[in-house]
C-alpha positions as CSV (number, residue, x, y, z in Angstrom):
1,M,106.9,73.6,82.3
2,N,106.7,73.2,86.1
3,S,104.9,70.5,88.1
4,K,102.1,72.9,89.2
5,N,101.1,73.6,85.6
6,I,101.3,69.9,84.7
7,E,98.8,69.2,87.5
8,L,96.5,71.9,86.3
9,I,96.6,70.5,82.7
10,L,95.9,66.9,83.9
11,G,93.1,68.2,86.2
12,T,91.5,70.0,83.2
13,I,91.7,66.8,81.1
14,A,90.1,64.8,84.0
15,L,87.3,67.5,84.3
16,V,86.6,67.4,80.6
17,V,86.4,63.6,80.6
18,C,84.0,63.6,83.6
19,L,81.7,66.1,81.8
20,I,81.7,64.0,78.6
21,M,81.0,60.9,80.6
22,E,78.2,62.6,82.5
23,H,76.4,64.6,79.8
24,V,77.3,63.0,76.5
25,M,78.1,59.3,77.0
26,H,75.8,58.8,80.0
27,I,78.2,56.1,81.3
28,G,77.4,54.5,84.7
29,E,78.3,56.2,87.9
30,M,81.2,54.0,89.0
31,P,83.6,54.8,86.0
32,M,82.9,58.5,86.5
33,I,83.6,58.2,90.3
34,I,87.0,56.6,89.5
35,V,88.0,59.3,86.9
36,S,86.8,62.0,89.3
37,I,88.8,60.7,92.2
38,V,92.0,60.4,90.1
39,G,91.5,63.9,88.7
40,Y,90.7,65.3,92.2
41,I,93.8,63.8,93.7
42,I,96.0,65.3,91.0
43,V,94.5,68.8,91.4
44,A,93.8,68.8,95.2
45,Y,96.6,67.0,96.9
46,R,98.7,70.1,97.6
47,V,95.7,71.9,99.0
48,V,94.6,69.0,101.1
49,I,98.1,68.5,102.6
50,E,98.3,72.2,103.4
51,A,94.9,72.0,105.1
52,I,96.0,69.1,107.2
53,K,99.2,70.9,108.2
54,N,97.2,74.0,109.2
55,I,94.7,71.9,111.2
56,I,97.6,70.3,113.1
57,K,99.0,73.8,113.9
58,G,95.5,74.8,115.2
59,D,94.6,77.0,112.2
60,L,91.2,75.5,111.4
61,F,89.8,78.4,109.4
62,D,92.0,79.0,106.4
63,E,91.2,78.9,102.7
64,E,92.7,75.5,102.2
65,T,90.4,74.0,104.8
66,L,87.3,75.7,103.3
67,M,88.0,74.4,99.9
68,T,88.9,70.9,101.1
69,V,85.7,70.6,103.1
70,A,83.6,72.0,100.3
71,T,85.0,69.7,97.5
72,I,85.0,66.5,99.6
73,G,81.5,67.3,100.6
74,A,80.6,67.7,96.9
75,F,81.6,64.1,96.3
76,F,79.2,62.9,99.0
77,V,76.3,64.7,97.4
78,G,77.1,63.5,93.9
79,G,78.8,66.6,92.5
80,Y,81.8,64.7,91.2
81,S,82.7,67.0,88.3
82,E,82.0,70.1,90.4
83,A,84.5,68.9,93.1
84,I,87.2,68.8,90.4
85,A,86.1,72.1,88.9
86,V,86.0,74.0,92.2
87,M,89.5,72.8,93.2
88,L,90.8,73.3,89.7
89,F,89.6,76.9,89.5
90,F,90.7,77.6,93.0
91,R,94.2,76.4,92.1
92,M,94.2,78.5,88.9
93,G,93.1,81.6,90.8
94,E,95.8,81.0,93.4
95,E,98.4,80.8,90.6
96,I,97.2,84.0,88.9
97,E,97.0,85.8,92.2
98,G,100.5,84.6,93.2
99,L,101.8,85.8,89.8
100,A,100.1,89.2,90.0
101,V,101.2,89.8,93.6
102,G,104.7,88.5,93.0
103,K,105.1,90.7,89.9
104,S,103.9,93.8,91.6
105,R,106.2,93.2,94.6
106,S,109.2,92.6,92.3
107,S,108.2,95.8,90.4
108,V,108.3,97.8,93.6
109,R,111.5,96.2,94.8
110,S,113.2,96.9,91.5
111,L,112.4,100.5,92.0
112,M,114.5,100.4,95.2
113,D,117.3,98.2,93.9
114,L,119.8,100.9,94.6
115,Q,122.8,99.0,95.8
116,P,125.3,97.5,93.3
117,D,126.8,94.2,94.4
118,T,130.4,95.2,93.5
119,A,132.6,98.3,93.5
120,N,135.8,99.3,91.7
121,L,138.4,99.9,94.4
122,M,141.5,101.9,93.6
123,D,144.7,100.3,94.7
124,G,147.3,102.8,93.5
125,D,146.9,102.9,89.8
126,D,145.2,99.5,89.7
127,V,141.5,98.9,89.9
128,I,140.2,95.9,91.9
129,T,136.7,94.6,91.8
130,V,135.4,94.0,95.3
131,E,132.1,93.4,97.1
132,S,130.4,96.7,98.0
133,D,130.1,95.5,101.6
134,E,133.9,95.4,101.8
135,L,134.4,99.1,101.2
136,D,135.8,101.1,104.2
137,I,135.8,104.8,105.0
138,D,138.5,106.8,103.0
139,D,138.7,104.1,100.3
140,I,139.0,105.5,96.8
141,I,136.6,104.0,94.3
142,L,136.2,104.5,90.6
143,V,132.7,104.9,89.2
144,R,132.6,104.6,85.4
145,A,129.8,106.0,83.1
146,G,126.6,104.0,83.5
147,E,127.6,102.6,86.9
148,R,125.7,103.1,90.2
149,V,127.6,104.7,93.1
150,P,128.0,102.0,95.8
151,A,128.6,104.2,98.8
152,D,128.2,107.8,100.0
153,G,131.3,109.8,99.3
154,I,133.0,113.0,97.9
155,V,134.2,113.4,94.4
156,I,138.0,113.9,94.4
157,D,138.6,113.7,90.6
158,G,136.5,114.0,87.5
159,T,133.3,115.8,86.4
160,S,130.0,114.2,85.4
161,S,126.3,114.3,85.5
162,M,124.4,112.1,88.0
163,D,121.0,110.5,87.5
164,T,119.4,110.9,90.9
165,M,115.8,109.9,89.9
166,S,115.9,106.5,91.8
167,L,116.5,108.4,95.1
168,T,115.0,111.9,94.6
169,G,112.4,111.4,91.9
170,E,114.0,114.3,90.0
171,S,114.4,113.9,86.3
172,M,117.0,116.6,85.8
173,P,120.6,115.3,86.1
174,R,122.8,116.8,88.8
175,D,126.3,118.0,87.8
176,V,129.1,117.1,90.1
177,S,132.8,118.0,90.3
178,P,135.6,117.6,92.8
179,G,134.4,118.5,96.3
180,D,130.7,117.6,95.7
181,N,128.9,115.0,97.7
182,V,127.4,112.0,96.0
183,L,125.1,109.4,97.5
184,S,124.9,105.7,97.0
185,G,122.3,104.9,94.4
186,F,123.2,107.8,92.1
187,I,124.0,106.7,88.5
188,N,127.0,108.2,86.8
189,M,125.9,109.3,83.3
190,S,129.1,110.4,81.7
191,G,132.7,110.8,82.7
192,A,134.6,108.5,85.1
193,L,134.7,109.7,88.8
194,R,137.1,109.0,91.6
195,I,135.2,109.1,94.9
196,R,136.5,109.0,98.5
197,V,134.1,106.8,100.6
198,E,132.5,108.8,103.5
199,R,130.2,106.0,104.8
200,K,130.4,102.3,104.7
201,T,128.0,100.6,102.3
202,Q,125.9,99.2,105.2
203,E,125.5,102.8,106.6
204,S,125.0,104.5,103.2
205,T,121.9,106.3,102.0
206,A,120.8,103.5,99.7
207,S,121.1,100.9,102.5
208,R,119.1,103.1,104.9
209,I,116.4,103.7,102.3
210,M,116.1,99.9,101.5
211,E,115.9,99.2,105.2
212,L,113.3,101.8,105.6
213,M,111.2,100.2,102.8
214,E,111.4,96.8,104.5
215,D,110.4,98.3,107.9
216,A,107.5,100.0,106.2
217,E,105.8,96.6,105.6
218,R,105.8,96.0,109.4
219,N,104.1,99.3,110.3
220,K,100.5,98.2,109.8
221,S,97.6,100.7,109.4
222,R,94.3,100.5,111.3
223,S,92.6,99.3,108.2
224,E,95.1,96.4,107.8
225,R,94.8,95.4,111.5
226,F,91.0,95.6,111.2
227,I,90.9,93.3,108.1
228,T,93.2,90.8,109.9
229,S,91.0,90.8,112.9
230,F,87.9,90.6,110.8
231,S,89.1,87.6,108.8
232,R,89.7,85.7,112.1
233,V,86.0,85.9,113.0
234,Y,84.6,86.0,109.4
235,T,85.6,82.5,108.5
236,P,84.2,80.8,111.6
237,I,80.9,82.7,111.2
238,I,80.7,81.5,107.6
239,L,81.3,77.9,108.7
240,V,78.5,78.2,111.3
241,I,76.1,79.7,108.7
242,A,77.0,76.9,106.2
243,L,76.3,74.3,108.9
244,M,73.0,75.8,109.8
245,V,72.0,75.9,106.1
246,A,72.9,72.2,105.8
247,V,71.1,71.1,109.0
248,I,68.2,73.3,110.0
249,P,66.0,73.2,106.8
250,P,66.0,69.4,106.6
251,L,65.2,69.1,110.3
252,L,62.6,71.8,110.7
253,F,61.0,72.0,107.2
254,G,61.6,68.6,105.7
255,G,64.0,69.7,103.0
256,E,66.1,67.3,101.1
257,L,69.4,66.9,103.0
258,S,71.6,66.6,99.8
259,T,70.1,69.7,98.4
260,W,70.7,71.9,101.5
261,A,74.2,70.3,102.0
262,Y,75.0,71.3,98.4
263,R,73.9,74.9,99.1
264,A,76.0,74.9,102.3
265,L,79.1,73.7,100.4
266,T,78.5,76.4,97.8
267,I,78.6,79.0,100.6
268,L,81.9,77.7,101.8
269,V,83.4,78.0,98.3
270,I,82.2,81.6,97.9
271,S,83.2,82.8,101.3
272,C,87.1,82.6,101.3
273,P,88.4,85.9,102.6
274,C,91.4,85.9,100.2
275,A,90.3,89.0,98.3
276,L,90.4,91.0,101.5
277,V,93.5,89.8,103.2
278,I,95.6,90.0,100.0
279,S,94.4,93.2,98.3
280,V,94.4,95.5,101.4
281,P,98.1,95.1,102.3
282,L,99.0,94.9,98.6
283,S,97.3,98.3,98.1
284,F,99.5,99.9,100.8
285,F,102.6,98.1,99.6
286,C,102.0,99.5,96.0
287,G,101.4,102.9,97.5
288,I,104.7,102.9,99.3
289,G,106.4,101.6,96.2
290,K,104.9,104.3,94.0
291,A,105.9,107.0,96.4
292,S,109.4,105.7,96.5
293,S,109.7,106.0,92.8
294,E,108.8,109.7,93.1
295,G,111.5,110.3,95.8
296,I,109.1,110.0,98.7
297,L,109.8,107.6,101.5
298,I,106.8,106.6,103.6
299,K,107.6,104.7,106.8
300,G,104.5,102.5,106.8
301,S,100.9,102.0,105.8
302,D,99.8,103.7,109.1
303,S,101.4,106.9,107.8
304,I,99.5,106.6,104.5
305,E,96.2,106.2,106.3
306,T,96.9,109.2,108.6
307,M,98.2,111.3,105.7
308,S,95.0,110.7,103.7
309,K,93.0,112.6,106.4
310,T,95.3,115.7,106.3
311,R,93.3,118.9,106.8
312,T,96.1,121.3,107.8
313,V,99.7,121.5,106.6
314,I,102.1,123.6,108.7
315,M,105.3,124.4,106.8
316,D,108.5,125.8,108.1
317,K,109.6,128.6,105.7
318,T,113.4,128.2,105.4
319,G,114.4,125.1,103.5
320,T,110.8,124.0,102.8
321,L,109.2,126.8,100.8
322,T,112.5,128.7,100.3
323,K,115.9,127.4,99.1
324,G,117.6,128.4,102.3
325,I,120.2,130.2,100.1
326,F,120.5,133.8,101.3
327,A,122.1,136.7,99.4
328,I,123.1,140.0,100.7
329,T,120.9,142.7,99.2
330,D,121.7,145.7,101.3
331,V,124.1,147.0,103.9
332,H,123.4,149.8,106.4
333,P,126.4,150.7,108.6
334,E,126.4,153.1,111.5
335,G,129.8,154.6,112.5
336,I,131.8,152.2,110.3
337,S,132.1,151.6,106.6
338,K,130.1,149.0,104.7
339,D,133.1,146.9,104.1
340,E,134.1,146.9,107.7
341,L,130.6,145.9,108.8
342,V,130.4,143.0,106.3
343,E,133.9,141.9,107.3
344,L,133.1,141.8,111.0
345,V,129.8,140.0,110.5
346,A,131.5,137.5,108.1
347,A,134.2,136.8,110.8
348,I,131.5,135.6,113.2
349,E,129.1,134.0,110.8
350,S,131.9,131.8,109.3
351,F,131.6,129.8,112.6
352,S,127.9,129.1,112.1
353,D,126.2,126.3,110.2
354,H,122.9,128.3,109.9
355,P,121.8,128.8,106.2
356,M,122.0,132.6,106.7
357,S,125.7,132.3,107.3
358,R,126.3,130.8,103.8
359,P,126.9,134.2,102.0
360,F,129.7,135.0,104.5
361,R,131.6,131.7,104.5
362,E,133.7,132.3,101.4
363,M,134.6,135.9,102.3
364,D,138.0,137.3,103.4
365,V,137.4,138.0,107.1
366,G,140.8,139.7,107.7
367,D,143.3,139.0,110.5
368,H,141.0,138.9,113.5
369,L,141.7,137.0,116.8
370,I,138.5,135.2,117.7
371,T,138.7,133.5,121.1
372,T,135.1,132.4,121.9
373,V,132.0,131.9,119.8
374,N,128.6,131.2,121.4
375,E,125.4,130.6,119.4
376,V,122.3,131.9,121.2
377,S,119.3,129.9,119.9
378,G,116.7,132.0,118.2
379,M,118.8,135.2,118.5
380,G,122.2,135.0,116.9
381,I,125.9,134.7,117.8
382,K,128.0,136.4,120.5
383,A,131.8,136.2,120.0
384,M,135.0,137.6,121.5
385,I,137.0,139.3,118.7
386,D,140.3,141.1,119.3
387,D,139.2,141.5,123.0
388,D,135.9,143.1,121.9
389,V,132.4,141.5,122.5
390,V,130.7,141.4,119.1
391,C,127.1,140.3,118.7
392,V,125.4,139.5,115.4
393,G,121.7,138.6,115.3
394,N,118.2,139.8,115.4
395,V,116.5,142.6,117.4
396,K,116.1,140.4,120.4
397,M,119.9,139.9,120.5
398,M,120.4,143.6,120.3
399,H,118.0,144.1,123.2
400,T,120.0,141.7,125.4
401,E,123.0,144.1,124.8
402,G,120.9,147.1,125.9
403,I,120.5,148.5,122.4
404,D,117.0,149.8,121.8
405,I,116.3,149.5,118.1
406,M,113.4,148.5,115.9
407,D,113.5,146.4,112.7
408,Q,113.2,148.3,109.5
409,D,110.2,147.8,107.3
410,V,112.1,146.2,104.5
411,P,111.7,142.7,102.8
412,G,114.3,140.2,103.9
413,I,116.0,139.2,107.1
414,L,118.1,141.8,109.0
415,L,121.3,140.8,110.7
416,H,122.1,143.5,113.3
417,A,125.6,143.9,114.7
418,S,127.0,145.5,117.8
419,C,130.5,145.9,119.5
420,N,130.8,146.3,123.2
421,G,127.2,147.4,123.4
422,V,127.5,150.0,120.5
423,Y,125.2,149.5,117.5
424,L,127.1,149.1,114.2
425,G,124.2,148.7,111.7
426,Y,122.5,145.9,109.9
427,I,122.8,143.8,106.7
428,V,119.8,142.7,104.7
429,L,119.6,139.1,103.5
430,E,116.9,137.7,101.3
431,D,116.0,134.0,100.9
432,Q,114.9,132.7,97.5
433,L,111.6,131.0,97.0
434,K,111.6,127.5,95.4
435,E,110.2,127.4,91.9
436,S,107.4,124.9,92.8
437,S,106.4,126.5,96.2
438,K,103.5,128.5,94.8
439,E,102.2,125.5,92.8
440,A,102.4,123.3,95.9
441,V,100.4,125.7,98.0
442,S,97.8,126.1,95.3
443,D,97.4,122.3,94.9
444,L,97.0,122.0,98.7
445,K,94.3,124.6,98.8
446,H,92.6,123.1,95.8
447,D,92.3,119.9,97.8
448,G,90.7,121.7,100.7
449,V,93.8,121.7,102.9
450,R,94.5,124.7,105.1
451,T,98.1,126.0,104.7
452,V,100.1,127.6,107.5
453,M,103.6,129.0,107.5
454,L,105.8,129.3,110.5
455,T,108.9,131.5,110.3
456,G,111.4,133.3,112.5
457,D,111.1,136.3,110.2
458,R,109.6,139.6,111.1
459,L,105.8,140.1,110.5
460,H,106.4,142.3,107.5
461,V,108.7,139.8,105.8
462,G,106.5,136.8,106.7
463,K,103.4,138.5,105.3
464,I,105.1,139.4,102.0
465,I,106.2,135.7,101.4
466,A,102.7,134.4,102.5
467,E,101.0,136.7,100.0
468,R,103.4,135.7,97.2
469,L,102.6,132.0,97.8
470,G,98.9,132.4,98.7
471,I,99.3,130.8,102.1
472,D,96.2,131.0,104.4
473,E,97.9,131.9,107.7
474,V,101.4,133.0,108.7
475,H,103.0,133.2,112.2
476,T,106.2,135.2,112.5
477,D,109.0,135.8,115.0
478,M,108.9,132.2,115.9
479,L,111.6,130.4,117.9
480,P,111.9,126.6,117.6
481,A,110.1,126.2,120.9
482,D,107.4,128.7,119.8
483,K,106.7,126.5,116.7
484,L,106.0,123.5,118.8
485,D,103.6,125.4,121.0
486,K,101.8,126.9,118.0
487,M,101.2,123.4,116.6
488,E,99.0,122.6,119.6
489,D,96.5,125.2,118.3
490,Y,96.1,123.3,115.1
491,L,95.8,119.7,116.4
492,D,92.3,118.4,116.0
493,P,91.2,116.9,119.4
494,T,88.6,114.7,117.6
495,G,91.3,113.1,115.5
496,K,89.3,113.4,112.3
497,G,91.3,116.1,110.6
498,K,95.0,115.3,110.7
499,L,97.9,117.8,111.0
500,M,101.0,117.6,108.8
501,F,104.2,119.4,109.7
502,V,106.8,119.9,106.9
503,G,110.3,120.9,107.8
504,D,113.8,120.6,106.4
505,G,115.0,118.3,109.2
506,M,117.2,121.0,110.8
507,N,116.1,121.4,114.5
508,D,112.6,120.1,113.5
509,A,112.6,116.8,115.3
510,P,110.2,117.8,118.1
511,S,107.7,119.3,115.6
512,L,108.0,116.3,113.3
513,A,107.3,114.0,116.2
514,R,104.4,116.0,117.7
515,S,102.4,116.3,114.5
516,D,100.1,113.6,113.2
517,V,102.3,113.3,110.1
518,G,105.8,114.6,110.1
519,V,107.4,115.3,106.7
520,A,111.1,115.9,106.4
521,M,111.9,117.9,103.2
522,G,115.3,117.2,101.6
523,G,116.1,114.8,104.4
524,I,117.9,112.2,102.2
525,G,121.3,112.8,103.9
526,S,120.0,113.5,107.4
527,D,119.9,110.6,109.9
528,A,117.9,112.8,112.3
529,A,115.3,113.7,109.8
530,I,114.8,110.1,108.7
531,E,114.5,109.0,112.3
532,A,112.0,111.6,113.4
533,A,109.8,111.9,110.3
534,D,106.9,109.7,109.1
535,V,107.6,110.7,105.5
536,V,110.9,111.8,104.0
537,I,110.8,113.8,100.7
538,M,114.3,113.1,99.4
539,S,114.4,116.1,97.1
540,D,113.8,119.7,97.9
541,D,110.6,119.9,95.8
542,P,107.5,121.2,97.7
543,S,105.2,119.9,95.0
544,K,105.8,116.4,96.5
545,I,103.8,117.5,99.5
546,P,100.4,117.6,97.7
547,Y,101.4,114.6,95.6
548,A,102.0,112.5,98.7
549,I,98.6,113.5,100.2
550,D,96.8,112.7,96.9
551,L,98.6,109.4,96.6
552,S,97.6,108.4,100.1
553,K,94.0,109.3,99.3
554,K,94.2,107.1,96.2
555,V,95.5,104.2,98.2
556,M,92.8,104.5,100.9
557,T,90.1,104.8,98.1
558,T,91.5,101.6,96.5
559,V,91.5,99.8,99.9
560,W,87.9,100.5,100.6
561,V,86.7,99.9,97.1
562,N,88.3,96.4,97.3
563,V,86.7,95.8,100.8
564,I,83.3,96.9,99.8
565,A,83.3,95.1,96.4
566,A,84.6,91.9,97.9
567,L,82.0,91.9,100.7
568,F,79.2,92.9,98.4
569,V,80.0,90.0,96.0
570,K,80.5,87.4,98.7
571,F,77.4,88.3,100.8
572,G,75.3,88.6,97.6
573,F,76.4,85.1,96.4
574,V,75.9,83.7,99.9
575,F,72.2,84.7,99.8
576,L,71.9,83.4,96.2
577,A,73.4,80.1,97.3
578,M,71.0,79.8,100.3
579,S,68.2,80.3,97.8
580,G,69.6,77.7,95.5
581,L,70.0,80.2,92.6
582,V,73.7,79.6,92.0
583,T,75.8,76.5,91.6
584,M,79.2,75.6,93.1
585,W,80.7,76.4,89.7
586,A,79.4,80.0,89.9
587,G,80.6,80.2,93.5
588,V,84.2,79.4,92.7
589,F,84.1,81.8,89.7
590,A,82.8,84.6,91.9
591,D,85.4,83.9,94.6
592,V,88.4,83.7,92.2
593,G,87.1,86.5,90.0
594,I,86.6,89.1,92.8
595,M,90.1,88.2,94.2
596,I,91.8,88.8,90.9
597,L,89.9,92.0,90.3
598,C,90.9,93.3,93.8
599,V,94.5,92.4,93.2
600,L,94.6,94.1,89.8
601,N,92.8,97.2,91.3
602,S,95.6,97.4,93.9
603,I,98.3,97.1,91.3
604,R,96.7,100.1,89.4
605,I,98.3,102.3,92.1
606,L,101.7,101.6,90.5
607,G,100.5,103.0,87.2
608,R,99.5,101.6,83.9
609,G,102.9,100.2,83.1
610,A,102.9,98.0,86.2
611,L,99.5,96.6,85.4
612,K,100.5,95.8,81.8
613,N,103.6,94.0,83.1
614,V,101.5,91.8,85.3
615,I,99.0,91.0,82.5
616,K,101.9,90.1,80.1
617,A,103.8,88.1,82.7
618,D,105.0,84.7,81.8
619,V,102.6,82.2,83.4
620,E,105.3,79.7,83.8
621,E,107.2,81.8,86.2
622,E,107.7,80.3,89.7
623,H,105.6,82.0,92.3
624,T,103.8,81.4,95.6
625,C,100.6,82.8,97.1
626,C,101.2,85.4,99.7
627,C,97.8,84.8,101.4
628,D,99.3,83.9,104.8
629,H,96.4,85.3,106.8
630,C,93.4,83.5,105.4
């Protein structure tokens, strides 16, 4: 049993003795004063010392000062047992609050405990246990079944299934084999893997995520900043009101000084702003933690507040609503064979990192001499092959070569090809829709959010996809610069309805930065996406978009329920105290009670399991109050 709990037990005994002496034995005042002073010192000395320290630092209006003034004042008006009771219940409330907040924070941090302390380093045929921070690039590590991957790397030997839930929120395991990338934080579920380290532990995905979580606490929302500012003026105002209640009625109306002083002290007890300054940041913290458990990284409480006001969601098509995995569905050559057209296009596309080039990368491109390759943004690729100028791209690319053609009215993306200004035909590629895209769009519309899709596809293709998904508006033939310009049309000049842009992190940094809320889809391995976005959805699941918006609304509802409830109870009891209808006992119960209720209401964001863990928590656990702003 720790010293704090011993103090509370002794204080409770002293309070019981005082009450017996006062109401049962009717012993004289002096013995009761002595017992009260001893009991008060036991319970209050920590609070009084803290109040003195704060006064020396110039912080005159904190909770410790309020309680010290109120309880010492109670002694002077004859409320001996009440002085002990108020301080005792204040200490108990502080302990419960510290336990609840500490448990919720540890619960959130355990969700993001992604980095193992040690790693199994391969030294020839030997395995050496080393600190994860000591790993270097190109080191070979062994990850056994049940172990967490300590650093980003590539599998070089072994096959297994990886539990990625802690990073992506996905419950389905991911199968890996030699050549596959694995990220730090993944859990190996079956066979042993040998992995070549691609990033040092300090620069790995898990480290970046945990750093992002820590930074999120520093990005305060307007609501948090308002509550902090409000608490700075709230407490002095309460002190002035209490002083007026104690002085004015006796001076002007002949009231009993001790009676009005008691009422003023009761006001001080009731008015501690703890419930506000604890529960509001705790609500945001729990919201960020809950999102992280679902594979959604939110960069701060300001992003939650902005996201809760989302009225329009603009989504880039490729990589967001579609898988970005293209397949060749048709080939239409002109003047050459199908195989020759595909081989020529594959020879050029093999140099591109664009998702559309993926079907061509594994093809046999023949024995061509390729001297130069230039990628033209928004159009395609121009290359020098066997002394011929070959262009592969969209209609705009063909027009630059003086070839006057029109796109065919077929679903999919057309890759046109030309050689020395002569048209060679086109290849049809189709992207695959993600399984949850339609559900995500439906959920957004159900919440009253307007959905917009931007795509570089032709009008016919864009409309087909928009109709399949139920998207409200679609804009086609968009270059990256066009997408940024189009966003300006949807930004609300009043600032009431916020605009969210969702992209896959590829060339989306300007759009992510320009929107009110930038969301990078599948950005877990992209430094650029994590840097530019306000929210990073670590998986490729579009259903996380409406989930994030709904969660942000839940957080903001919790914040304002806590604020309104706390102020309603406190102002209500202030008026009751001024009228003499409540005692100091009732005041401290109201103050502690509303604080605990607000804290528990904030923890509800984490889910029922988290709330049960807090309620079941061992009361002997060491903890401290996080109320640093009172």
